[in-house]
Steps between C-alpha positions, in 0.01 A plus 500: 500500500806416706827600328834338501726815531850358549692186382836384369573367152803301377555605138743369237568640153587269213842379412648595161513226244843354398671602189586199276764367264351426158625489139358585171434192292592537137550228240861386499574733796368340816649778714447801273505749790370576844125547531429448867246758632491685820274396788178684580466735793339369814162644600497804726255536796278807505238629750192683360231692688131411463187648652388184675593558862448130594753373247757404764274212585628339176832449681346350813616149418777550242809691602766381251495616133753402234519689172572296188852439379640613163542218246841398363616625162445303183666422173511732199572794729161477675481670835317308778155614602484756775308396810157668533520761776312418823256776607364476848202720594453690819236738635566875442658626814734201541857561618749230400844481672790275382656341811855474365562877455191673633395642160145602498224557246158658562210426260291808504315497170308231325702325220826636647767237433842468675787263437586282806748253349699498180517183294830330435679592178517231230841339433695552175514250213807419312410728199560787746864415532580473128778731388761525234735319725254240634274394215387173664446583868383220722424748781168580656383629835225382735209725583516720808298398803184693589452698819327381812382687804243517768257795492298648783154609367297741696162658403452857608144581419390778268150550652273803477397467866695339785304422809706561816433492866565297814411129498126430508410856390257360243711520185406152374131565575511825302675337208247220476205740534604741223668264256482146371773379730469217745761597758509279816331679798534394855491663844870463579813687401712438195227327293653670197842344459516579127346773303152449360359693207156611383369718214248769570211562261696793357787265409731632771713228663491481878756306702441378857861511632636308799442659836784654693596555855718751684848458368400392155741757349784305673381176351295370796198280436385529140633851471728468188244285320244772553719803432661368177147468346356826615787709362362443143140570563346827385267572793507381866165417652562498874256302704457565872246275681235661710569212753830676593455705817767743382454547130752778486779271640398226248524750213827673602663169568464398135600842382817478717597173334456650148714807595771284652519276196533805272518462122203737466243278665376765741462747215242292303152623467293366788130436564397402850219251577348445833399131475269284706274788595228234576706415810437842652206720569444783257621761755819294562597456132423867421727608788779271380450625142560856618810392688637337181415801287688727732821294503497400137371833354278302265135418465449152665257253342293289741456136395273220618532176303135423593366805324495433127429861400780613718742242342402613155560864584843433644593299184399786275687754708816288495478476118451876472792569731730312255421722208 
C-alpha cells in the first residue's frame, strides 16, 4: 500500500463558554441573590498513536479540525458543559511539529497521547463575584478563546526491515515477492516516491523506502524522504543489483550517504542482497557476490525474483535476521 507520510493540519481548540448573570427566584424575592454559573471549558485537542500505519490517509481530504466549544453557564449556579476533547489519531512513529513555536511531539508507543492545544477557560458567572460588600453583582466574564495553530505531521516509519539501495535495485520486486504488498514496479528510476509496506509470513514489517542518489545526505533527490524513514528501522536490507558493472561502487555509495547523514544509520544491522542474479551468468553473479562479501564483511544473499524457492529462502532469512 502507498502511504501518505507528510501533511499539514489546521487545528483549533474550543472556546470557553461565557459566564452568565442569573438570580435565584424566591417567592416575594425576585432577586434573592446571584446564581449565574461559570461557563464550561472549551475542548482541548490531543494526538494519540495507533498501530495502523496507513491512518494518515484519513486526513487526505480534511485538513481543518475544530474542537467543540464549552457551553455558557446556567441558572441555579450550574456550570456550563465542558466541550468534549478532540482526539486525532496518528500512526506510531509520527512526529508532529507546531509551526508557531516549533514545539515537537513524537508518538512512539501505541495509545500514547499528547496535548496539542488547550481549550479556552470558561468565563465566570455573577455568583463568583458575590462578596460581603457586593451582595448583588451584575458582573460576569466571557469565555476565553481557544488556541489555533498549523501543525506539520511527518511519519517516520517503525519498520522491522528497511529496504535500501540505488534506484531500480529491485526493492519493490522483493517486497512484492515476499509479502502481500503491491508496490509499483517499473524499469525506471524513482518509481518509489513514497514508502510502501508489506508483512512477511513471520509478521515482520518490511518497508520499501524511496531510492536515493549521490548527495542524498545533503537533501538532493529524495534523500531526506528516504533517510528520515530508515533511521527508525531495526534492520537494513541493502540491495545491490547484479546489473551494476561495479557492485562495490554501488554498495559503498549508499554506505557513504548513510555515514554522511549520521544519526546512527551506518551502525544499523545490515544484510546484503545481490538482486537480479537472473540477469547474469552464474559465474558472473558468484564473482560479484564475493566482491560484496569482501567489502561488506557479511554473507551476501543472492536473489532472483523468478526463482520461487530462492525468494522464499530470502524471506525466511530476512525474518530470522530480525530476531
